[in-house]
C-alpha positions in Angstrom: 139.3 88.0 91.4 136.3 90.2 90.7 134.2 92.3 93.0 130.6 93.2 92.0 129.6 96.1 94.4 126.1 97.4 94.3 125.3 97.4 98.1 125.6 101.2 98.4 123.0 101.8 95.6 120.7 99.3 97.1 121.1 100.8 100.5 119.9 104.1 99.1 116.9 102.3 97.5 116.0 100.6 100.7 116.5 103.8 102.7 114.0 105.5 100.5 111.3 104.0 102.7 108.9 106.8 103.5 110.1 107.8 107.0 107.2 110.3 107.2 104.9 107.3 107.4 106.8 105.9 110.3 106.6 109.3 112.0 102.9 109.5 111.4 102.4 106.0 112.9 104.6 107.0 115.9 102.4 110.0 116.7 99.2 107.8 116.4 100.8 105.1 118.7 101.8 107.7 121.3 98.4 109.2 121.4 96.6 105.9 121.7 99.1 104.7 124.4 98.2 107.7 126.6 94.5 107.0 126.1 94.9 103.3 127.0 97.0 104.0 130.1 94.3 106.4 131.4 91.5 104.1 130.3 93.2 101.0 131.7 93.7 102.6 135.1 90.2 104.0 135.3 88.6 100.8 134.0 91.0 98.5 136.0 91.6 96.4 132.9 94.8 94.4 132.6 94.2 93.7 128.9 93.9 97.4 128.2 97.0 98.2 130.3 98.8 95.3 128.6 97.9 96.8 125.2 99.1 100.2 126.4 102.4 98.6 127.4 102.7 97.1 124.0 102.0 100.6 122.5 105.0 101.9 124.5 107.2 99.2 123.0 105.7 100.1 119.6 106.8 103.6 120.1 110.3 102.5 120.9 110.3 100.1 117.9 109.2 102.9 115.5 111.8 105.2 116.9 114.5 102.6 116.4 113.2 101.9 112.9 113.5 105.6 112.0 116.9 105.8 113.6 118.2 102.7 111.8 116.9 103.9 108.4 118.7 107.3 108.9 122.0 105.7 110.0 121.9 103.2 107.1 122.0 106.1 104.6 125.6 106.8 105.7 128.2 105.8 103.1 130.8 103.1 103.7 134.1 104.2 105.3 137.6 102.7 105.5 136.8 101.1 108.8 133.2 100.1 107.9 133.4 98.9 104.4 129.8 97.6 104.3 128.5 100.9 105.7 125.9 100.9 108.5 123.4 98.4 107.0 123.6 96.1 110.0 122.1 98.8 112.2 118.7 97.8 110.8 119.3 94.2 111.9 120.5 95.2 115.4 117.4 97.4 115.8 115.1 94.5 114.7 116.8 92.2 117.2 116.3 94.8 120.0 112.7 95.1 119.1 112.2 91.3 119.1 113.8 91.0 122.5 111.6 93.8 124.0 108.6 92.0 122.6 109.6 88.8 124.4 110.0 90.7 127.7 106.6 92.4 127.2 104.9 89.0 126.6 106.4 87.6 129.8 105.2 90.6 131.8 101.7 90.1 130.5 101.8 86.4 131.4 102.9 87.3 134.9 100.2 90.0 135.4 97.6 87.7 134.0 98.5 85.0 136.5 98.0 87.5 139.4 94.6 88.3 138.0 93.6 84.7 137.7 94.2 84.4 141.4 92.1 87.5 142.2 90.0 88.8 139.4 89.3 92.5 139.9 86.1 94.5 139.0 86.4 96.1 135.6 84.6 99.1 134.1 83.7 97.6 130.7 82.1 100.6 128.9 85.3 102.6 129.2 87.4 99.6 128.4 85.3 99.0 125.2 85.5 102.6 124.1 89.3 102.9 124.4 89.9 99.5 122.8 87.7 100.5 119.8 89.7 103.7 119.3 92.9 101.8 119.6 91.7 99.2 117.0 91.0 102.0 114.4 94.4 103.6 115.0 96.2 100.3 114.7 94.5 99.5 111.4 95.7 102.8 110.0 99.2 102.1 111.2 99.2 98.7 109.6 98.1 100.2 106.2 100.9 102.7 106.4 103.6 100.2 107.1 102.4 97.1 105.2 104.4 97.6 102.0 107.7 98.6 103.6 107.4 95.6 106.0 107.9 93.2 103.0 111.3 94.9 102.2 113.0 95.7 105.4 113.3 93.4 108.5 113.6 96.4 110.8 110.3 97.9 109.5 108.8 94.4 109.6 109.6 94.3 113.3 107.8 97.6 113.8 104.9 96.3 111.6 104.6 93.2 113.9 104.4 95.5 116.9 101.4 97.2 115.2 100.0 93.8 114.2 100.2 92.6 117.7 98.4 95.7 118.9 95.7 95.3 116.4 95.0 91.8 117.6 95.3 93.0 121.1 92.6 95.6 120.5 90.3 93.0 119.1 90.9 90.8 122.1 90.2 93.6 124.5 86.9 94.4 122.7 85.9 90.8 122.9 86.8 90.6 126.5 84.8 93.8 127.3 81.7 92.4 125.6 82.0 89.1 127.4 82.4 90.8 130.8 79.6 93.2 130.2 77.2 90.4 129.2 78.2 87.6 131.6 80.1 89.5 134.4 82.9 86.9 134.1 85.9 89.1 135.0 88.3 86.2 134.4 87.9 87.0 130.7 90.2 89.9 131.1 93.4 88.0 132.1 92.4 85.2 129.6 92.4 87.8 126.8 95.7 89.2 128.1 97.3 85.8 127.9 96.0 85.5 124.3 97.6 88.9 123.5 100.9 87.8 125.1 100.9 84.6 123.0 100.4 86.5 119.8 103.2 89.0 120.7 105.5 86.1 121.6 105.0 84.3 118.3 105.9 87.5 116.3 108.9 88.2 118.6 110.3 84.7 118.2 110.2 85.0 114.4 111.9 88.4 114.4 114.6 87.3 116.8 115.3 84.2 114.8 115.6 86.1 111.5 117.8 88.7 113.0 120.1 86.1 114.6 120.4 84.3 111.2 121.5 87.4 109.5 124.0 88.3 112.2 125.4 84.8 112.1 125.6 85.1 108.3 123.4 82.1 107.6 122.4 81.3 104.0 119.2 83.3 103.1 116.0 81.2 103.3 115.2 81.7 99.7 118.6 80.3 98.5 119.6 76.7 98.1 123.4 76.3 97.8 123.1 73.3 95.4 120.9 75.3 93.1 123.3 78.2 93.1 126.3 75.9 92.3 124.3 74.2 89.6 123.4 77.5 88.0 127.0 78.7 88.0 128.4 75.5 86.7 125.9 75.6 83.8 127.5 78.7 82.5 129.9 77.9 79.6 133.5 78.0 80.6 132.9 77.2 84.3 134.1 73.7 85.3 133.7 73.8 89.1 132.7 75.9 92.0 134.2 75.7 95.5 134.7 77.8 98.7 131.3 79.3 98.2 129.7 81.5 100.9 126.3 83.2 100.8 125.0 85.5 103.4 122.7 88.5 104.0 124.2 92.0 104.7 120.8 93.5 105.5 117.3 93.1 104.2 117.2 92.5 100.5 121.0 92.8 100.1 122.5 89.3 99.7 126.2 88.6 99.1 128.2 85.7 97.7 131.9 84.8 97.5 133.2 81.8 95.6 136.2 80.4 93.7 135.4 79.4 90.1 137.5 76.9 88.2 137.3 77.9 84.6 138.8 76.7 81.3 142.1 78.1 80.1 141.1 81.2 78.1 141.7 84.9 77.4 141.0 87.6 80.1 138.3 89.1 78.0 136.5 85.7 78.0 136.9 85.5 81.7 135.1 88.8 82.1 132.2 87.5 80.1 132.0 84.5 82.4 131.9 86.8 85.5 129.2 89.0 83.9 127.1 85.9 83.1 127.5 84.6 86.7 126.5 88.0 88.2 123.5 88.3 85.9 122.2 84.8 86.8 122.8 85.3 90.5 120.9 88.6 90.5 118.0 87.4 88.3 117.4 84.0 90.0 118.6 84.5 93.6 118.5 88.2 94.2 122.3 88.1 95.0 123.7 91.4 93.9 127.0 91.7 95.7 129.6 89.1 94.6 133.3 88.4 95.0 134.5 85.8 92.5 138.0 84.4 92.3 138.8 82.8 89.0 141.2 79.8 88.9 142.5 77.4 86.3 144.5 74.2 86.4 147.0 75.5 83.9 147.1 79.2 82.9 148.5 80.3 79.5 150.7 82.9 81.4 152.2 80.2 83.6 152.9 77.1 81.5 154.3 75.2 84.5 151.1 75.7 86.5 153.2 77.2 89.3 150.8 80.1 90.1 147.7 77.9 90.2 149.5 75.3 92.3 150.5 78.0 94.8 146.8 79.1 94.9 145.7 75.6 95.6 148.4 75.2 98.3 147.2 78.5 100.0 143.7 77.1 100.2 144.9 74.0 101.9 146.8 76.0 104.4 
């Protein structure tokens, strides 16, 4: 059996995400949230208040992202041998669930406004929404790169993305109302905002759940992995294979390899080749490989290998 451990080094690499950017975005979000709450109350705009509520959830999401990145830096212990990588996924799942709740609240409030559209002060609504749009665009630029590497930051990025779209929607709604006096445009825009939020939330919850359930990563096909391993000279078969994600960009594999009867040094070469191919072609960098043979040179009767096969059957 061979264990190829690189998850701690990769955790340090992933944790190198610039937390100062998250902190900067958090400050921007809090400032705009306060402005939108005041503006939404004064202008009586549900769309603006909904955007402010989304900003509040954004602030929580960014705070969770910063917390998760900090915790993930902690080394593995005797009781947590994989360290604290899954904190990131738990934070992402929490963010996704809060987004779903927020979307449902917006739908409910929009329904109430469809029944009785209120008068809205569009100039103030337009001004605050424009400021919010500019701030959200800055936040997206700051988080865009990190969102491709970490699911937790991706969740925070989606919050900001939803806010950006929300701000555009509020601006469009303010223009429509000011030109036509059609106040129903406000809850319509709010429903649109809620729909965008719900789409992003569903994706984040699904991805988080897949990781927590240790599903095979989307970019990996089991048949391709098995074929690649079996193509390595000396490997006759692969079985009992498991592939899962520990946290964003850290994928693991465990498998039993049936190899030809050979020296230990040659077996080490096979394991090195397997690990190299898995890392290069599938981004799998944490492996646990158990080598087996039908008849080992050290056990002419095959007793040890037979016991191994019997254990698997049990």
